[in-house]
C-alpha positions in Angstrom: 99.0 108.5 108.6 97.2 108.4 112.0 95.9 111.6 113.5 96.5 112.0 117.2 95.0 114.7 119.5 97.2 115.4 122.6 95.3 117.1 125.5 98.0 118.2 128.0 98.3 121.5 129.9 102.0 121.0 130.9 103.8 122.7 128.0 107.0 120.7 128.3 105.2 117.4 128.3 102.9 118.4 125.4 105.8 119.6 123.3 107.8 116.4 124.0 104.8 114.3 123.0 104.2 116.2 119.9 107.9 116.1 118.8 108.2 112.3 119.4 104.8 111.4 117.9 105.6 113.4 114.8 109.0 111.8 114.6 107.2 108.4 114.5 105.1 109.7 111.5 101.9 110.6 113.3 100.0 113.8 112.5 99.7 115.4 116.0 97.7 118.3 117.3 97.9 119.7 120.9 95.3 121.5 123.0 95.8 122.5 126.7 92.4 122.3 128.3 89.4 120.0 128.5 86.8 122.4 127.1 88.9 123.1 124.0 89.5 119.4 123.5 85.7 118.7 123.7 84.9 121.4 121.2 87.7 120.2 118.8 86.4 116.6 119.0 82.8 117.7 118.4 83.9 119.7 115.4 86.4 117.3 113.9 85.8 113.6 114.3 88.8 112.6 112.2 91.2 111.5 115.0 92.5 108.0 115.4 93.6 108.5 119.0 93.3 110.9 121.9 96.1 111.1 124.5 94.4 112.7 127.4 95.8 114.1 130.7 93.4 113.8 133.7 94.2 117.0 135.5 93.2 119.7 133.1 91.8 123.2 133.2 88.1 123.8 132.4 87.1 120.2 132.2 88.9 117.1 133.7 90.0 114.2 131.5 87.2 112.1 133.1 84.6 114.6 131.9 86.1 114.8 128.4 85.9 111.0 128.0 82.3 110.9 129.3 81.2 113.7 126.9 82.9 112.0 124.0 81.2 108.7 124.6 77.8 110.3 125.3 78.1 112.1 122.0 78.8 108.8 120.2 82.5 109.5 119.6 84.3 106.2 120.2 87.8 107.4 119.2 90.3 105.4 121.4 91.5 107.3 124.5 94.9 106.8 126.2 94.8 108.5 129.6 97.9 110.0 131.3 97.7 110.3 135.0 100.1 111.8 137.6 98.3 109.7 140.3 99.1 106.0 140.7 95.6 105.4 142.1 93.7 102.1 141.2 90.4 103.9 141.7 91.3 106.4 139.0 92.2 103.6 136.7 88.8 101.9 137.2 87.0 105.2 136.9 88.7 106.1 133.7 88.0 102.6 132.2 84.4 102.8 133.3 84.0 106.2 131.7 85.3 104.7 128.4 89.1 105.0 128.3 91.0 102.4 126.4 94.5 102.6 127.9 96.0 104.1 131.0 99.6 105.2 131.6 101.1 106.8 134.7 103.4 109.8 134.8 106.4 109.8 134.7 106.4 107.3 131.8 109.1 106.0 129.5 108.8 107.3 126.0 109.3 103.7 124.7 106.3 102.5 126.7 104.1 105.4 125.5 104.9 104.8 121.9 104.3 101.0 122.3 100.9 101.8 123.8 100.1 104.1 120.9 101.0 101.5 118.4 99.0 98.9 120.2 95.8 101.1 120.4 96.1 102.0 116.7 96.7 98.4 115.7 93.7 97.2 117.7 91.6 99.9 116.1 92.5 98.5 112.7 92.0 94.8 113.4 90.5 94.2 116.8 88.7 90.9 116.5 88.5 91.1 112.7 91.8 90.7 111.0 93.6 88.4 113.3 94.4 84.7 112.8 91.2 82.6 112.9 88.9 85.5 113.7 85.8 86.1 111.6 85.3 89.6 110.2 81.5 89.2 110.6 79.3 87.2 112.9 75.5 86.8 112.7 73.7 87.0 116.1 70.0 86.6 115.9 68.8 89.6 113.8 72.0 91.5 114.3 75.4 91.2 112.5 78.7 92.1 114.2 81.3 93.4 111.7 84.5 93.1 113.8 86.6 94.5 110.9 84.5 97.7 110.8 83.7 97.9 114.6 80.0 97.9 113.8 76.8 96.2 114.7 73.9 96.1 112.2 70.5 95.6 113.7 67.6 96.2 111.4 68.0 99.7 109.9 70.5 100.7 112.7 74.2 100.7 112.4 76.0 101.1 115.7 79.7 101.9 116.0 81.6 99.9 118.6 84.5 101.1 120.8 87.7 99.1 120.8 86.8 97.6 124.3 83.2 96.8 123.2 84.6 94.9 120.2 87.3 93.2 122.3 84.7 92.1 124.9 82.4 90.7 122.1 85.3 89.0 120.5 86.2 87.1 123.7 82.6 86.0 124.2 82.2 84.9 120.6 85.4 83.0 120.6 84.3 81.2 123.8 80.7 80.6 122.5 78.6 78.4 124.8 81.2 78.7 127.6 80.5 80.4 130.9 83.2 83.0 130.9 84.2 84.3 134.3 84.2 88.1 135.0 87.8 87.8 136.0 88.8 86.4 132.6 87.1 89.3 130.9 88.7 91.9 133.1 92.1 90.3 132.4 91.7 89.7 128.7 89.9 92.9 127.7 91.1 95.5 130.2 94.4 94.1 131.4 93.2 94.3 135.0 93.7 91.7 137.8 90.9 89.2 137.9 90.0 90.2 141.4 89.7 93.9 140.7 86.5 95.3 142.3 84.7 97.0 139.5 81.4 96.9 137.6 83.0 97.7 134.3 82.2 94.3 132.8 78.6 94.5 133.7 78.3 98.1 132.5 79.7 97.0 129.1 77.4 94.0 128.9 74.4 96.3 129.4 75.6 98.3 126.4 76.2 95.2 124.2 72.7 93.9 125.0 71.2 97.2 123.9 73.0 96.6 120.6 72.3 92.9 120.1 69.1 91.9 121.9 65.6 92.5 120.6 64.6 92.8 124.3 67.6 93.7 126.5 65.6 93.1 129.6 65.3 89.4 128.5 68.7 88.6 126.9 69.0 85.6 124.7 72.5 86.0 123.3 74.5 87.4 126.2 73.3 85.4 129.1 74.2 86.0 132.8 75.7 83.0 134.7 74.8 83.8 138.3 77.8 84.4 140.5 80.2 83.6 137.7 80.1 85.7 134.5 78.5 85.5 131.0 77.7 83.0 128.3 77.4 83.9 124.6 74.7 82.1 122.6 74.6 82.9 118.9 
């Protein structure tokens, strides 16, 4: 049974989410402000998904995501936003969110997003047709089925988006993959979206995989185009 934390300060929305998620068989907890959510997540890391409103008392949803990722908590986050603002979408993704849904939303769409995030958490890159559960890259090993990278005596937990980005690069090994393709395949954004999210994630992945991230050998920049993966 998946455990879901709902962070929503509008009581009628929170109650509706809890009722419908529990009806789907998910164990659901609700908190009403960002600070309580941050404390709950720091104390109890056993959640499979966080559904997070942006406009919250105490701490905003943006700040909650940033603090989660800074603390090494890579639980998937589905953001709910009352503002249909592309800049908010980009900011949320860059802060580490996995999915974005605008209010008002249809219940069917929210439940489909929840199922999708939880499914990706189980098999992103690892359990799908033709995908390898583990890939050796230099001195590191990517375990897609466990969302982990082993490098020497370190074991680093990957987020769903980090794993998805790595999967695309690995599956297109040796090919110069355009940034637009990565935005579309990994984040579901238009290829011409103006954001540095791909580059920010590449910096993280290089820290995980490269002996010297300042001189990458495995995730190589293709000037003015994108990135190439070299095993």
